[in-house]
N, C-alpha and C positions, 0 to 999 in steps of 0.2 A: 491796591488794597493794603499792601504791606506798609506803604507810607502813611496811609490813613490810620492804621492801627498804631503805628509808632507815634504819630502826632497825638492820638487820643491818650495814650499812656503818659506822654510827656505832660499833657494838660492836667492829668491826675496827680502830677507831682512826683512821678517815678523818675529815676535817673536815666541817663542816656543809654548806658549799656544794658540796664535792666529792661528798658522800654524796647530796645532792639531784640533782645532775647525773647521777651514775652510776645512781641509781634510775630517773630518767626515761629514760635511755638503755636500760637493761635492759627496762623496761616497754614502751618503744616497739619494741624488738627482738621482744619476745613478741607484741605486736600485729601486727607485720609477719609473724612466723612463722604466727600464726593466720590472717591474711589470705591468705598464700600457701597454707596447707593448705586453707582453704575454697575458694580458687580452683581448686586441683588437684581437689578433690572435685566442684566444680560442673562443671569441664571434663572430668572423667574419668567416674567411675561414674554420677553423676546424669545427665550429658548422654547417655552411652551407653544408660543405662536408658530415658531419655525417648525416644531415637531408636528403640530396639527396640520400645517400646510403640506409637509412631506408625506404624512400618512394619507392624505387625501389625493395625492397625485397617483397616476397610473404607472409611472415609471417605477420598476421594481427595485432598482438598486439604491435609490436615495434613502430608503429606510435603514440601510446599513450605517449611514452616518450617525443615526440615533443609537443603534444597537452597539456600535463600537465607541460611542461617547466622543465623537470628533467635535461636535458643536459644544459639548460640555467643557472640553478642554480649551477650545478657542475662547470661551467666555472668560476663562481665567486670565486671558491676556489683558483684559480691560483695565483692572486696577494697576497692573504693572505699567501700562502705557500712560495712565494718568499720573502716577508717581514720577515716571521718567521725564515727562514734559512739564508738569506743574510743580514738582518738587523744587527744582532750582529757582523758580520764581518765588516760592514761599520762603526759601532760605537765602535770599539775596543778601550779600554782605557776609555770609558765613561759608567761605569756600571749602573748608574741611568738611562741613556737614553736607554741602552740595555734592562733593565728591563721593561721600559715603552713600548718600541716597541714590545717586546715579549708578554707582557700582552695584548696589543691592538690587535696584530695579533692572539693570542690565542682566545680571545673573538670573533673576527671577524670570525675565522674558525669555532668555535662552532656554532655561530648563522647561518652562511651560510650553515654549514652541517645540522643543524636542518631543515632549509628550503628545502634543497635538499631531505632529508629523508621524509619530509612531502609531497613533490611533488611526490616522489616515491610511498608512501602509496596511494596518490590520484590516481596515475596511476593504481595501483593494484585494487582499488575500481572501477575505470572506466572499467577495463577489466572484473571484476566480474559482473558489471551491464549489460554487453553485453551478459551474459549467461541467459538461461531460469530460472535457479535456483534463480537468483536475484529477480524475480517477486514473488517468494514464501517466500524466506528467505532474510530479509534485514540485512546488516551488517553495516549500517550507524551509528547506536548507538555505538556498540563496537569500531568502527574505530575512532569515535569522542573521546571516552574515551581514546583510545590508544594515540591519538594526544595530549590530555591534559597531560597524564603521560609523553609523550616525551618532551613537552615543559617545564613541571615542572622540570624534571631531567636536561634539558638543562639550565634552569635558575639557578639551584643549582650549576652546573659546572661553569657558568659565574660568579656568586657571589663568589664562592670559589676561582676562579682565581683572581678576583679583590682584595680580602682581603688576598690572599696568603695562604689559608688554603686548606686542602684536602676536596674533596666533601663528604667523609665519615664523616668528622667532622660535617658538616651541616646536613647530614642525621641523625646523632645521635641526634642532637638537635631537629629535627622534630618529633622524637618519643615522646618527651615531650609535643608536641602540637597535639597529636593524636585526642583528643576530639574536639579541635578547627577545625582541618582539616575535621573530620567527619561531623561537623556541616556545614562547608563551602561547602563541596562537597556532601552533603546529597542527593540532587536531582540527581546528576550525578551518585552516587553509586547505588541508587535505580533504576535509569534508566538503568544502565549497567546490573544489575541483571535481571530486567524485560525484557530488550532487548534480553538477552541470552535465557530466557525462551520462549519469543515470537518467536525467530528464531528457536530454537530447536523443539518446539511444532507446529510451523507453524500456530500460532493463527491468525496473521494479516500480510497482505502483501500489497504492493502498488496496488492500484486499487480495493481493496476489498470494498464491500458495507457493512458498519457496522451500527448498531443502538445502541446508548447508551443514553437513555432518561434522565438519571440523569445529563448528561452534555449537553443535547440538541443537540446531534450529530445524524444525520441520512443522510448518504451520502457516498461518495467514499473517501478512504484514499489517500491523495496526498503526504504525507511526513511522515517519521518515523525517528526521531532523538534520541539523547541520552536521552533527558528529556521530549520531547513532541511528540505527534502524531497529525497531522493536518488532519481534515476531512472537505471536501467541501460538504456542505449540498445541497439538491436539489434546494433550493432557492438561491444558489450560495454564501451563507455566509460561513465563515470559523470558525470551532470550534476547539479549541486547548485542547487536553486532556493530562494530565500527563501520561507518558509511564507506570509508575508503577501502574496506575489506571486500566489498562487492565488486570493486574494480580490479583489485590485485589478486583475488582468489576466485575459484570456480564455485558456482552454485547452480541449482536446478530451479527453474521457474515453470510452474505448471499452468501458466496463463493460457498457453497455446491449447492445452487440452480443454480448458474451460470455454474458450472461445470457439473451438471447433465443433462443439455439440456432441462429442463422443468421448467415452473413457475406455481405454484399452483393457480387454480381457485377454491375457496371455497365460495359459496354463495347459499342461499336458497330462494325459491319463496314460499310465504305463500298462501295457497289455502283455500277458504271458505268451511268449513266442510259441510255446508248445501247443497252443490251442488254435493256431492259424492253420486253416485247411482250405482245400478247394470245395466249392459248393456242389453237392449232388442235387438231383431233381427234387428230393424230399425237402431239402433245405431251401431251395429256390421257391418251391411252392409255399412253404411256410413264410418266407420273407416277403413274398408277393402280396401277402395279406396286410402288410404294413402300409398304410395309405401313403405316407410320405415318399416311399420308394417303389410303389407298384409300377408306375410308368418307367422309372429308371431300370428296373429289372427286365421288363418287357423289351425296352429299347436295347439294353445291353445284350440280352439273349439273342435278339435278331442280328445285332452287329457281329457278335462272335460266331454265330452260325454261318453268316455270309462269308466271314473271313476264313473259317475252317474249310468251308465248301470250296471257296475259290482257290485255296492252297492245297486241296486234296489231303487234308490232315487225317491221319489214322487216330481216331478217338478211342481206340481200344486201350490206350495207355494214357494215364493222367499227365505224363510229361509232355505229350504231344499237343500242339495247338494252344489256343488261348482259352482260359476258363475263368470263371468268376470265383473270388475268394470271399470267405466270411468277413475278413478284415476290410477288404475293399468295399463290400456292401455296407458294412458298419460305418465306414468313413462317409459313404454317400448318404446314409441315413442322418448322421450328425450334421452334415452340410445342409441337407434339406430341412432338418429340424430348426437349425439356426436361421435359415432363409425365411422360415415362416414364423420366427419368434418376433413378437411386436416390439420388443425392447432392444433389438439389435439394429444398429445403423447400417443399412445396406449400401450407402453411398461411400463408406470408408473402407479401408483395407479389410478383406474378408478371406481368411485362410483356414482350412482344416488340412493339416499336413502331417506326414510322417517325418520324424527326426531319426538320426542315426541310432541304431540299437545299442543298448547298454547292458550292463550286468543285471539291471533291474527290469529288463524287458524292452518292448518296442514303444517308444513314446509317440502318442498321437496328440499333436498340439493343436489347440484352438486359439486362433489369433483373430479376434474380432473386436468391434467397438460397441459399447453399450450407450444407448441414447441418453440415459439418466446419469449425469455426472456427480450427483450428490452422493457422498461417500456411503452413507448407510443404505440408500436405495441400490447403489451399484453393487455393494457386497451381497445384498439380498438376491438381486437378479443373478449374479454370478453363481451363488450357492444353489439357487433353483435349477439353473442349467446343468450344473454338474451333479446335482442330486438325480436328475432325470437320466443323465448319461451313464452314471454308475449303475443305476437300477436296470438299464436296458441292455447293458453289455452281455449278460448271460443269454438273452434272447437270440444272440448271433453266435452262440456256441463258443464264445470267447470268455476269458477269465482275466480279471485285473490282477496284475502282479503285486504280490505282497510278501515281504521277507518273512521267513518263519519266526513264530513267537514261541514262548514257553508252552502254550497250549498245543501247538502243532507237534512239538517234540514229545509232549506227554502222550498225545494220541498215537504217535508213531511207536512209542515204547509199549503202549497197551496192546497195539495190534500184533506186536511180536511176542 
């Protein structure tokens, strides 16, 4: 075609040099038109047809190729390939122009190919994020590092193409800049190593509730990247933590609580020691009317009577033998109350115990697990339980310990 154009221009009386330049220009214009037409076909009918076929298939993952624009970016390779192969033919006899066209086409193909590969990687990540494993093992950090390496290598190829050198030549030069590269990519390298350890050991995942007081973090993990982990605190603020800090420093992950199906209630009620007494018959008769402990009192009375009889105990003095106390009966009531509570997990640790006495009284600690792990519901259930316990304490002739206040001192002064 180039010779035909050159001959035609010569027949029209144009000079040799002008005929060659015009022939090359017209041929290059034709190549450009073909490239534009092929690009329109690739981005138009071919892309729409491929998308229609993909949407009609039952395979769920091929739709991601459209959503992540993988096919769109592959379509951009068409004009570059046409220029790269047909450009030299159109510019035959113009070596400088051929070199420029090939170099430009080569750079264009490398950059477009990088974008297509990046889109393909994003499609793979999107497919992975649709699996259950993605909620436990995040690959966002390693993928980001892979993209950095990809574009770094692509940049080396582009620069090598522009200066007419082999990419290996530039890579050899980079070895001399290892220290500088390590300094520049320090956070990325540390983040990559930390990300791999976090993923392999499943230390942190999206949605986990973590506490890291040294960074002021107490909330849900909303993002894990190559260099940072974002935590949305309960007050809706965002705390950013370096990824490698999760490996080098301690933090608390509440995932175990969420997966176990129970949230711990651990709280003590302090009782006034001076109100602890042995139970007399009147008290036992009154306590026996409480349905949760009726059977307990009858069983306990029979057990103690048999013990005292067997050991010939003189019951004329309170010190002798075994007797029931109001605090022991109260503890039995609290245990029975919690055993019958619908929101207490009976399969997990269940304790109602006395702790060592303090200057504030005798602590009676409740250590149980609530079935509902949602924070607001958990707090409401815990409050309801202790509302009931505080209200029932006087029924056992006990008193909750409370340090004296100004009103107490005022009442004492008035009584004197």
